[in-house]
NUBA-884247 format. One record per residue (C-alpha): residue number from 1; y, z, x; chain. Coordinates in nm, 3 decimals. Layout:
BEGIN
  seq       yy       zz       xx  mol
  NUM        Y        Z        X    A
...
//
This chain:
BEGIN
  seq       yy       zz       xx  mol
    1    8.673   10.565    8.723    A
    2    8.827   10.388    8.395    A
    3    9.037   10.200    8.556    A
    4    8.876    9.909    8.633    A
    5    8.794    9.833    8.250    A
    6    9.120    9.910    8.186    A
    7    9.217    9.520    8.156    A
    8    8.867    9.376    7.973    A
    9    8.930    9.244    7.670    A
   10    9.324    9.285    7.687    A
   11    9.373    8.984    7.531    A
   12    9.211    9.002    7.181    A
   13    9.304    9.384    7.135    A
   14    9.628    9.280    7.164    A
   15    9.615    9.026    6.912    A
   16    9.392    9.348    6.680    A
   17    9.751    9.522    6.719    A
   18   10.002    9.257    6.620    A
   19    9.773    9.190    6.349    A
   20    9.928    9.546    6.181    A
   21   10.269    9.481    6.291    A
   22   10.460    9.336    5.933    A
   23   10.708    9.449    5.734    A
   24   10.797    9.729    5.544    A
   25   10.736    9.750    5.157    A
   26   10.999    9.952    5.016    A
   27   10.805    9.978    4.715    A
   28   10.498   10.194    4.932    A
   29   10.799   10.483    5.038    A
   30   10.610   10.754    4.835    A
   31   10.219   10.640    4.933    A
   32   10.338   10.579    5.327    A
   33   10.440   10.955    5.309    A
   34   10.109   11.078    5.149    A
   35    9.911   10.821    5.420    A
   36   10.096   11.009    5.733    A
   37   10.024   11.333    5.568    A
   38    9.643   11.229    5.541    A
   39    9.645   11.100    5.877    A
   40    9.869   11.419    6.034    A
   41    9.559   11.620    5.834    A
   42    9.306   11.430    5.986    A
   43    9.422   11.394    6.319    A
   44    9.487   11.825    6.326    A
   45    9.109   11.856    6.266    A
   46    8.996   11.590    6.494    A
   47    8.905   11.326    6.264    A
   48    8.974   11.133    6.516    A
   49    8.837   10.760    6.350    A
   50    8.936   10.895    6.033    A
   51    9.270   10.950    6.146    A
   52    9.278   10.616    6.342    A
   53    9.226   10.410    6.004    A
   54    9.475   10.613    5.839    A
   55    9.739   10.540    6.071    A
   56    9.664   10.184    6.103    A
   57    9.721   10.208    5.656    A
   58   10.052   10.330    5.766    A
   59   10.144   10.067    6.025    A
   60   10.058    9.842    5.721    A
   61   10.323    9.966    5.575    A
   62   10.564   10.021    5.771    A
   63   10.554    9.841    6.143    A
   64   10.843   10.010    6.299    A
   65   10.730   10.398    6.229    A
   66   10.719   10.495    6.538    A
   67   10.475   10.854    6.523    A
   68   10.249   10.636    6.317    A
   69   10.185   10.421    6.649    A
   70   10.157   10.730    6.889    A
   71    9.974   10.951    6.707    A
   72    9.706   10.576    6.655    A
   73    9.715   10.573    7.063    A
   74    9.643   10.906    7.064    A
   75    9.351   10.937    6.838    A
   76    9.225   10.613    7.067    A
   77    9.262   10.852    7.312    A
   78    9.104   11.100    7.204    A
   79    8.784   10.864    7.153    A
   80    8.817   10.728    7.539    A
   81    8.898   10.388    7.456    A
   82    9.225   10.389    7.644    A
   83    9.218   10.002    7.587    A
   84    9.314    9.976    7.244    A
   85    9.552   10.283    7.301    A
   86    9.735   10.032    7.541    A
   87    9.673    9.754    7.308    A
   88    9.888    9.961    7.022    A
   89   10.158   10.065    7.253    A
   90   10.218    9.720    7.422    A
   91   10.261    9.585    7.087    A
   92   10.485    9.840    6.990    A
   93   10.748    9.808    7.357    A
   94   10.702    9.419    7.230    A
   95   10.853    9.443    6.921    A
   96   11.117    9.776    6.985    A
   97   11.177    9.736    7.319    A
   98   11.406   10.059    7.319    A
   99   11.140   10.326    7.185    A
  100   11.132   10.500    7.498    A
  101   10.821   10.728    7.392    A
  102   10.563   10.426    7.422    A
  103   10.697   10.385    7.779    A
  104   10.647   10.766    7.783    A
  105   10.313   10.768    7.641    A
  106   10.213   10.441    7.805    A
  107   10.200   10.545    8.155    A
  108   10.049   10.841    8.111    A
  109    9.709   10.659    7.988    A
  110    9.715   10.444    8.298    A
  111    9.791   10.811    8.520    A
  112    9.467   10.959    8.326    A
  113    9.295   10.646    8.469    A
  114    9.486   10.745    8.800    A
  115    9.634   10.351    8.820    A
  116    9.994   10.515    8.938    A
  117   10.114   10.137    8.982    A
  118   10.055   10.026    8.666    A
  119   10.281   10.385    8.549    A
  120   10.559   10.287    8.745    A
  121   10.572    9.911    8.672    A
  122   10.579   10.068    8.272    A
  123   10.840   10.308    8.358    A
  124   11.084   10.000    8.545    A
  125   11.076    9.846    8.290    A
  126   11.136   10.096    8.006    A
  127   11.437   10.179    8.266    A
  128   11.584    9.746    8.204    A
  129   11.534    9.835    7.816    A
  130   11.603   10.138    7.763    A
  131   11.911   10.335    7.789    A
  132   11.782   10.705    7.712    A
  133   11.884   10.950    7.939    A
  134   11.531   11.171    7.805    A
  135   11.338   10.819    7.987    A
  136   11.570   10.831    8.261    A
  137   11.462   11.171    8.280    A
  138   11.113   11.123    8.308    A
  139   11.177   10.816    8.566    A
  140   11.313   11.031    8.759    A
  141   11.073   11.309    8.770    A
  142   10.768   11.054    8.822    A
  143   10.954   10.897    9.101    A
  144   11.026   11.263    9.312    A
  145   10.628   11.323    9.269    A
  146   10.577   11.104    9.564    A
  147   10.600   11.223    9.841    A
  148   10.451   11.231   10.177    A
  149   10.187   11.457   10.218    A
  150   10.058   11.647   10.586    A
  151   10.052   12.012   10.707    A
  152   10.331   12.025   10.915    A
  153   10.626   11.768   11.067    A
  154   10.591   11.977   11.410    A
  155   10.374   11.890   11.588    A
  156   10.210   11.984   11.991    A
  157   10.209   11.762   12.259    A
  158    9.833   11.603   12.272    A
  159    9.738   11.700   11.915    A
  160    9.728   11.527   11.581    A
  161    9.835   11.532   11.190    A
  162    9.753   11.356   10.919    A
  163    9.964   11.201   10.658    A
  164    9.904   11.058   10.332    A
  165   10.183   10.921   10.030    A
  166   10.034   11.097    9.723    A
  167   10.189   11.118    9.373    A
  168   10.161   11.492    9.304    A
  169   10.147   11.617    8.901    A
  170   10.304   11.964    8.835    A
  171    9.961   12.109    8.817    A
  172    9.903   11.995    9.137    A
  173    9.668   11.666    9.127    A
  174    9.641   11.467    9.385    A
  175    9.620   11.065    9.366    A
  176    9.649   10.920    9.684    A
  177    9.845   10.586    9.751    A
  178    9.779   10.291   10.007    A
  179   10.109   10.189   10.125    A
  180   10.284    9.997   10.439    A
  181   10.384   10.221   10.729    A
  182   10.621   10.122   11.033    A
  183   10.663   10.434   11.314    A
  184   11.028   10.441   11.499    A
  185   10.969   10.548   11.802    A
  186   10.574   10.458   11.901    A
  187   10.651   10.657   12.280    A
  188   10.644   10.955   12.066    A
  189   10.376   10.894   11.864    A
  190   10.152   10.665   11.725    A
  191    9.975   10.629   11.372    A
  192    9.650   10.485   11.334    A
  193    9.467   10.420   10.962    A
  194    9.188   10.616   10.850    A
  195    8.844   10.443   10.703    A
  196    8.983   10.498   10.355    A
  197    9.332   10.337   10.442    A
  198    9.557   10.584   10.255    A
  199    9.507   10.821   10.520    A
  200    9.644   10.758   10.833    A
  201    9.698   10.993   11.177    A
  202    9.987   11.053   11.373    A
  203    9.895   11.161   11.758    A
  204   10.226   11.347   11.951    A
  205   10.230   11.164   12.237    A
  206   10.536   11.278   12.421    A
  207   10.835   11.574   12.379    A
  208   11.107   11.409   12.099    A
  209   11.149   11.334   11.781    A
  210   11.050   10.997   11.533    A
  211   11.073   10.874   11.159    A
  212   10.774   10.790   11.029    A
  213   10.884   10.554   10.725    A
  214   10.633   10.422   10.446    A
  215   10.672   10.148   10.158    A
  216   10.458   10.173    9.839    A
  217   10.572    9.885    9.557    A
  218   10.964    9.984    9.492    A
  219   10.945   10.351    9.668    A
  220   11.029   10.410   10.018    A
  221   10.976   10.718   10.199    A
  222   11.038   10.869   10.552    A
  223   10.956   11.197   10.756    A
  224   11.026   11.284   11.116    A
  225   10.803   11.431   11.326    A
  226   10.920   11.673   11.581    A
  227   10.714   11.651   11.928    A
  228   10.686   12.008   12.108    A
  229   10.528   12.102   12.440    A
  230   10.408   12.432   12.233    A
  231   10.383   12.496   11.837    A
  232   10.354   12.818   11.679    A
  233    9.997   12.831   11.511    A
  234    9.876   13.172   11.461    A
  235   10.058   13.556   11.459    A
  236    9.814   13.819   11.602    A
  237    9.921   14.158   11.438    A
  238    9.924   14.496   11.634    A
  239    9.800   14.673   11.415    A
  240    9.554   14.415   11.275    A
  241    9.580   14.582   10.916    A
  242    9.816   14.803   10.846    A
  243    9.732   15.092   10.574    A
  244    9.955   15.197   10.311    A
  245   10.239   15.406   10.443    A
  246   10.397   15.740   10.333    A
  247   10.757   15.772   10.212    A
  248   10.996   15.813   10.568    A
  249   10.691   15.723   10.771    A
  250   10.796   15.519   11.082    A
  251   10.530   15.203   11.204    A
  252   10.528   15.026   11.561    A
  253   10.412   14.676   11.465    A
  254   10.390   14.364   11.754    A
  255   10.283   14.043   11.768    A
  256   10.059   13.820   11.964    A
  257   10.219   13.391   11.914    A
  258    9.957   13.110   11.965    A
  259    9.975   12.780   12.001    A
  260    9.802   12.499   11.910    A
  261    9.581   12.484   12.186    A
  262    9.496   12.854   12.169    A
  263    9.699   12.944   12.425    A
  264    9.992   13.255   12.443    A
  265   10.351   13.165   12.397    A
  266   10.671   13.338   12.424    A
  267   10.881   13.358   12.117    A
  268   11.139   13.536   11.932    A
  269   11.107   13.552   11.556    A
  270   11.247   13.664   11.272    A
  271   11.148   14.027   11.065    A
  272   11.275   14.043   10.674    A
  273   11.103   14.285   10.390    A
  274   11.140   14.116   10.063    A
  275   11.229   14.432    9.845    A
  276   11.389   14.691   10.092    A
  277   11.114   14.914   10.046    A
  278   11.064   14.938   10.446    A
  279   11.345   14.852   10.636    A
  280   11.263   14.661   11.015    A
  281   11.481   14.776   11.294    A
  282   11.489   14.470   11.478    A
  283   11.574   14.173   11.334    A
  284   11.445   13.948   11.588    A
  285   11.177   13.986   11.867    A
  286   10.824   14.036   11.905    A
  287   10.778   14.420   11.866    A
  288   10.989   14.628   11.544    A
  289   10.927   14.977   11.399    A
  290   10.916   14.966   11.001    A
  291   11.042   15.247   10.859    A
  292   10.975   15.372   10.510    A
  293   11.246   15.457   10.255    A
  294   11.085   15.482    9.902    A
  295   10.758   15.389    9.743    A
  296   10.669   15.098    9.583    A
  297   10.540   14.765    9.719    A
  298   10.739   14.496    9.943    A
  299   10.640   14.202   10.211    A
  300   10.710   14.167   10.589    A
  301   10.818   13.833   10.665    A
  302   10.791   13.753   11.040    A
  303   10.968   13.402   11.031    A
  304   10.965   13.133   11.367    A
  305   11.113   12.748   11.315    A
  306   10.872   12.603   11.039    A
  307   10.579   12.922   11.084    A
  308   10.627   13.219   10.845    A
  309   10.403   13.544   10.798    A
  310   10.339   13.745   10.492    A
  311   10.210   14.091   10.543    A
  312   10.208   14.301   10.218    A
  313   10.330   14.699   10.252    A
  314   10.281   14.977   10.001    A
  315   10.457   15.293   10.046    A
  316   10.248   15.548    9.864    A
  317   10.423   15.822    9.626    A
  318   10.402   15.929    9.294    A
  319   10.432   15.648    9.142    A
  320   10.195   15.410    9.154    A
  321   10.060   15.022    9.242    A
  322    9.866   14.801    9.092    A
  323    9.778   14.528    9.431    A
  324    9.607   14.223    9.218    A
  325    9.468   13.914    9.363    A
  326    9.302   13.605    9.358    A
  327    8.960   13.399    9.404    A
  328    8.994   13.087    9.404    A
  329    9.250   12.855    9.171    A
  330    9.462   13.057    8.964    A
  331    9.766   13.354    8.889    A
  332    9.752   13.699    8.741    A
  333   10.042   13.805    8.568    A
  334   10.078   14.162    8.460    A
  335   10.237   14.387    8.180    A
  336   10.478   14.562    8.210    A
  337   10.554   14.314    8.506    A
  338   10.723   14.604    8.764    A
  339   10.599   14.714    9.118    A
  340   10.527   15.056    9.031    A
  341   10.391   15.310    8.774    A
  342   10.304   15.667    8.636    A
  343    9.966   15.826    8.636    A
  344    9.849   15.774    8.356    A
  345   10.042   15.452    8.201    A
  346    9.837   15.144    8.053    A
  347    9.891   14.822    8.149    A
  348    9.769   14.500    8.082    A
  349    9.682   14.219    8.292    A
  350    9.607   13.819    8.226    A
  351    9.404   13.571    8.415    A
  352    9.467   13.220    8.412    A
  353    9.280   12.976    8.604    A
  354    9.456   12.658    8.733    A
  355    9.373   12.341    8.629    A
  356    8.977   12.251    8.672    A
  357    8.888   12.594    8.756    A
  358    8.782   12.849    8.504    A
  359    8.792   13.248    8.512    A
  360    8.447   13.406    8.574    A
  361    8.578   13.786    8.603    A
  362    8.735   14.090    8.784    A
  363    8.651   14.276    9.082    A
  364    8.795   14.599    9.249    A
  365    8.966   14.828    9.014    A
  366    8.890   14.660    8.734    A
  367    8.507   14.504    8.611    A
  368    8.542   14.310    8.281    A
  369    8.463   13.920    8.191    A
  370    8.784   13.904    7.981    A
  371    9.026   13.735    8.157    A
  372    9.290   13.963    7.913    A
  373    9.228   14.298    8.009    A
  374    9.419   14.650    7.952    A
  375    9.388   14.883    8.274    A
  376    9.494   15.261    8.317    A
  377    9.725   15.331    8.606    A
  378    9.519   15.613    8.822    A
  379    9.639   15.561    9.206    A
  380    9.746   15.302    9.385    A
  381    9.454   15.013    9.233    A
  382    9.332   14.640    9.385    A
  383    9.244   14.420    9.122    A
  384    9.132   14.057    9.215    A
  385    9.094   13.806    8.923    A
  386    8.760   13.538    9.023    A
  387    8.819   13.182    8.912    A
  388    8.533   12.916    8.949    A
  389    8.558   12.511    8.922    A
  390    8.521   12.396    8.606    A
  391    8.234   12.177    8.519    A
  392    8.155   11.979    8.194    A
  393    7.845   11.810    8.052    A
  394    7.752   11.459    8.047    A
  395    7.498   11.361    7.674    A
  396    7.315   11.050    7.788    A
  397    7.156   10.873    7.533    A
  398    7.078   10.503    7.463    A
  399    7.034   10.239    7.143    A
  400    6.768   10.013    7.117    A
  401    6.508    9.996    7.429    A
  402    6.589   10.123    7.828    A
  403    6.719   10.366    8.036    A
  404    7.001   10.497    8.210    A
  405    6.992   10.600    8.500    A
  406    7.276   10.875    8.697    A
  407    7.339   10.852    9.071    A
  408    7.332   11.206    9.087    A
  409    7.095   11.495    8.921    A
  410    7.184   11.723    8.654    A
  411    7.367   11.720    8.376    A
  412    7.652   11.975    8.474    A
  413    7.946   11.884    8.718    A
  414    8.244   11.998    8.895    A
  415    8.567   11.874    8.720    A
  416    8.699   11.563    8.815    A
  417    8.362   11.467    8.953    A
  418    8.300   11.138    8.932    A
  419    7.946   11.041    8.829    A
  420    7.777   10.644    8.847    A
  421    7.605   10.527    8.560    A
  422    7.317   10.200    8.590    A
  423    7.182   10.097    8.231    A
  424    6.861    9.911    8.272    A
  425    6.694    9.741    8.002    A
  426    6.338    9.758    7.923    A
  427    6.120    9.458    7.899    A
  428    6.263    9.199    7.593    A
  429    6.545    9.347    7.578    A
  430    6.917    9.320    7.696    A
  431    7.252    9.535    7.844    A
  432    7.494    9.472    7.563    A
  433    7.753    9.747    7.633    A
  434    7.875   10.128    7.696    A
  435    7.995   10.309    7.411    A
  436    8.176   10.685    7.390    A
  437    8.320   10.789    7.749    A
  438    8.241   10.473    7.898    A
  439    8.336   10.067    7.824    A
  440    8.290    9.740    7.907    A
  441    7.991    9.519    7.956    A
  442    7.860    9.585    8.327    A
  443    7.573    9.738    8.380    A
  444    7.741    9.975    8.629    A
  445    7.993   10.228    8.535    A
  446    8.191   10.514    8.676    A
  447    8.260   10.804    8.424    A
  448    8.534   11.098    8.571    A
  449    8.387   11.418    8.480    A
  450    8.692   11.578    8.360    A
  451    8.558   11.687    8.054    A
  452    8.279   11.663    7.866    A
  453    8.157   11.297    7.829    A
  454    7.937   11.132    7.575    A
  455    7.804   10.793    7.734    A
  456    7.564   10.555    7.478    A
  457    7.379   10.259    7.650    A
  458    7.303    9.957    7.368    A
  459    7.043    9.752    7.431    A
  460    6.910    9.454    7.203    A
  461    6.605    9.292    7.159    A
  462    6.563    8.972    7.317    A
  463    6.450    8.723    7.002    A
  464    6.156    8.563    7.070    A
  465    6.154    8.184    7.054    A
  466    5.879    8.069    6.713    A
  467    5.526    7.956    6.832    A
  468    5.479    7.609    6.745    A
  469    5.281    7.519    6.369    A
  470    4.949    7.401    6.488    A
  471    4.890    7.002    6.419    A
  472    4.690    6.949    6.168    A
  473    4.342    6.726    6.137    A
  474    4.497    6.397    5.912    A
  475    4.212    6.231    6.089    A
  476    4.084    6.179    5.754    A
  477    4.371    6.184    5.548    A
  478    4.596    5.902    5.390    A
  479    4.934    5.916    5.541    A
  480    5.019    5.620    5.337    A
  481    5.316    5.402    5.438    A
  482    5.615    5.642    5.449    A
  483    5.594    5.860    5.802    A
  484    5.703    6.204    5.788    A
  485    6.120    6.292    5.881    A
  486    6.123    6.458    6.250    A
  487    6.196    6.821    6.254    A
  488    6.592    6.898    6.355    A
  489    6.572    7.051    6.697    A
  490    6.607    7.469    6.776    A
  491    6.990    7.607    6.831    A
  492    7.000    7.836    7.094    A
  493    7.314    8.030    7.165    A
  494    7.426    8.087    7.515    A
  495    7.696    8.454    7.540    A
  496    7.904    8.457    7.851    A
  497    8.026    8.698    7.993    A
  498    8.208    8.839    8.318    A
  499    8.226    9.146    8.539    A
  500    8.547    9.169    8.717    A
  501    8.858    8.936    8.677    A
  502    8.811    8.585    8.615    A
  503    8.719    8.366    8.335    A
  504    8.399    8.131    8.232    A
  505    8.498    7.738    8.162    A
  506    8.235    7.519    7.968    A
  507    8.182    7.152    7.975    A
  508    8.099    7.211    7.580    A
  509    8.251    7.372    7.332    A
  510    8.127    7.646    7.083    A
  511    7.831    7.895    7.210    A
  512    7.542    7.732    7.004    A
  513    7.369    7.420    7.157    A
  514    7.092    7.270    7.025    A
  515    6.768    7.279    7.222    A
  516    6.772    7.049    7.536    A
  517    7.090    7.049    7.553    A
  518    7.285    7.112    7.947    A
  519    7.614    7.318    7.968    A
  520    7.788    7.343    8.260    A
  521    7.964    7.653    8.336    A
  522    8.295    7.685    8.622    A
  523    8.337    8.069    8.750    A
  524    8.743    8.082    8.806    A
  525    8.818    8.381    8.942    A
  526    9.170    8.557    8.865    A
  527    9.436    8.567    9.171    A
  528    9.357    8.842    9.419    A
  529    8.981    8.794    9.353    A
  530    8.638    8.613    9.442    A
  531    8.369    8.490    9.263    A
  532    8.012    8.653    9.415    A
  533    7.718    8.488    9.178    A
  534    7.545    8.459    8.846    A
  535    7.323    8.764    8.649    A
  536    7.149    8.756    8.383    A
  537    6.913    8.446    8.279    A
  538    7.068    8.224    8.592    A
  539    7.129    8.302    8.960    A
  540    7.303    8.198    9.273    A
  541    7.598    8.166    9.381    A
  542    7.796    7.845    9.344    A
  543    8.072    7.874    9.107    A
  544    7.990    7.580    8.869    A
  545    7.597    7.538    8.784    A
  546    7.422    7.322    8.484    A
  547    7.229    7.533    8.218    A
  548    6.969    7.422    8.040    A
  549    6.919    7.527    7.661    A
  550    6.538    7.609    7.580    A
  551    6.619    7.963    7.439    A
  552    6.905    8.198    7.371    A
  553    7.044    8.319    7.685    A
  554    7.351    8.523    7.858    A
  555    7.489    8.501    8.148    A
  556    7.753    8.708    8.342    A
  557    7.988    8.544    8.596    A
  558    8.085    8.827    8.895    A
  559    8.390    8.842    9.066    A
  560    8.497    9.072    9.309    A
  561    8.873    9.165    9.449    A
  562    8.939    8.979    9.798    A
  563    8.917    9.254   10.054    A
  564    9.235    9.398   10.182    A
  565    9.277    9.278   10.551    A
  566    9.173    9.503   10.831    A
  567    9.476    9.667   10.977    A
  568    9.502    9.783   11.364    A
  569    9.692    9.989   11.582    A
  570    9.850    9.897   11.892    A
  571    9.937   10.218   12.143    A
  572   10.179   10.155   12.455    A
  573   10.185   10.311   12.842    A
  574   10.260   10.235   13.164    A
  575   10.281   10.248   13.515    A
  576   10.568   10.287   13.739    A
  577   10.855   10.428   13.562    A
  578   10.970   10.168   13.253    A
  579   10.941   10.116   12.889    A
  580   10.766    9.901   12.674    A
  581   10.958    9.806   12.257    A
  582   10.712    9.682   12.025    A
  583   10.829    9.450   11.709    A
  584   10.564    9.715   11.528    A
  585   10.313    9.955   11.564    A
  586   10.064    9.786   11.301    A
  587    9.944    9.495   11.189    A
  588    9.660    9.315   10.988    A
  589    9.398    9.132   11.155    A
  590    9.522    8.798   11.280    A
  591    9.836    8.893   11.302    A
  592   10.066    8.942   11.632    A
  593   10.297    9.231   11.798    A
  594   10.491    9.122   12.008    A
  595   10.585    9.379   12.328    A
  596   10.861    9.326   12.565    A
  597   10.808    9.544   12.902    A
  598   11.172    9.673   12.999    A
  599   11.187    9.835   13.361    A
  600   11.405   10.180   13.486    A
  601   11.668   10.072   13.690    A
  602   11.539   10.015   14.070    A
  603   11.196    9.893   13.925    A
  604   11.095    9.517   13.856    A
  605   10.752    9.453   13.599    A
  606   10.476    9.293   13.762    A
  607   10.203    9.228   13.448    A
  608   10.027    9.339   13.115    A
  609    9.710    9.506   13.126    A
  610    9.435    9.658   12.875    A
  611    9.509    9.444   12.549    A
  612    9.696    9.193   12.720    A
  613    9.753    8.989   13.018    A
  614   10.002    8.815   13.172    A
  615   10.311    8.893   13.404    A
  616   10.625    8.744   13.090    A
  617   10.787    9.066   13.042    A
  618   10.757    8.944   12.622    A
  619   10.459    8.814   12.484    A
  620   10.261    8.871   12.194    A
  621    9.898    9.085   12.129    A
  622    9.704    8.928   11.840    A
  623    9.538    9.210   11.662    A
  624    9.191    9.175   11.575    A
  625    9.115    9.570   11.734    A
  626    9.298    9.847   11.789    A
  627    9.436    9.784   12.132    A
  628    9.700    9.985   12.384    A
  629    9.886    9.775   12.614    A
  630    9.990    9.885   12.930    A
  631   10.280    9.711   13.178    A
  632   10.279    9.779   13.469    A
  633   10.597    9.852   13.720    A
  634   10.668    9.833   14.035    A
  635   10.975   10.038   14.281    A
  636   11.198    9.680   14.388    A
  637   11.212    9.668   14.752    A
  638   11.448    9.837   14.930    A
  639   11.568   10.056   14.667    A
  640   11.579   10.440   14.818    A
  641   11.346   10.667   14.656    A
//
């Protein structure tokens, strides 16, 4: 992903953006219009570099022109230079704090890089600086897209549900978020983080209800889990498949209910149909009688608690139906939009793929590869649109001598697939950086294939030191009284860079040093990052090194983000009768959780077992792994059974 490159060289880019913020020259009013028109034409023609140059000219004339600044940022986005786009928008926000469209576009750039945290930060800043209603609505819709995702909130005792906090857009693209989770009632269930730490597992232990809450940034979300002895997961119908019905035909249908363990359940589901073409005799029960009252299509719905089964029904007659379906992800629209058609009528169908998918063709009573097609109705017809995952091409090239190594074979990849690239310089050459769909100077970069991508690796030749001239034989020459002046020492260049977030401090200013000079470098990580070592013309893990300047040198400091401390879960159980209260159910490594044993009436607490020991009813459990503690209770002597 490109997120980790968004802050590289950010200060320099802001300075570049600031250089265009000049005052309006009224004498150039007409020429400004002309420049904006030319820029718009270049933009519409997808001449991105030309549009960038023209929009810069427009901003030179009127730095407060919102339209030009937005279009300039979008032009940069089209050539995969999000860093520049962000710098342009941030400078606009500094000068025009109440402009809502700057915040909207900036948040979209961060979302495209899957940085939901930065997108939220931008929109919250916009709420403080602007009273615009459209920005307020944009922010509210953004926040509403942050929700707890789980398959079902109803769980059978002894079974599990995966839970994730996600941001999801209108097209169904999902970005998982890492929040802080807290379970209200730890006797009803427990939570355990998965390895990716963005997903956790709720395990149902006891019949009842409990709230699960998550905090992420300024957002809090809550979901209520209900645990039951049996939870419906499958309804089997008899007959298994309902064929088309004739008008006035009746059909007896029954269902068998199975729980999560595959055991039968005794339930009372609710029956209904969506169109009234078919009527149901009973509203409730595990069996029913269907009556076809008129020709057309209908849907039988069988509902029990949060479980719903739908069965398509067809009543045959003089009018015919066209049943549509999809394989993959997409939709089918029919024109005219009606349930039945007379024989001989010609209708139009259109297949629309979802994001990341492409239309492959039709199956059934229509066979063509065009996503729009006409169909003559001759009978009850069945048509299926086939969608396949979209693929994108990755073009790689180099400037200079070196090669690019991919972590995956081929040059075509599925939509949103990530490909890791590594630049490897040939002997006598060095890697300078990436151009095109990747940026930065780190030799390794990840590319997200959400469209066709083109990446170029730039290599430059390492300059060889000039050979020292041969000494001339001067034994027979008269040197005279004057000595030849000593030659000036050579001057070498020291280039430094960083991977990650941090900086390099030199004990001498500049980047050119005389031969024989010693330059001390110190790696300074930013907060939340650690220094890992040096690469290039020096190695080692000491934060301070001394570089001897005997040639041009390139040195890089490698910084890595501090690892998040491991989070462990605490589960509880009892022997005897009583309960265990906990201050929380999970904690980071090294932290403590307070547990309290509360005996039932007529019982007394004896001791702890498992992840802790001792006889104090209140104690602390240090979390260095997932633990389970058991409170042991004994009946008080002399109390009746």
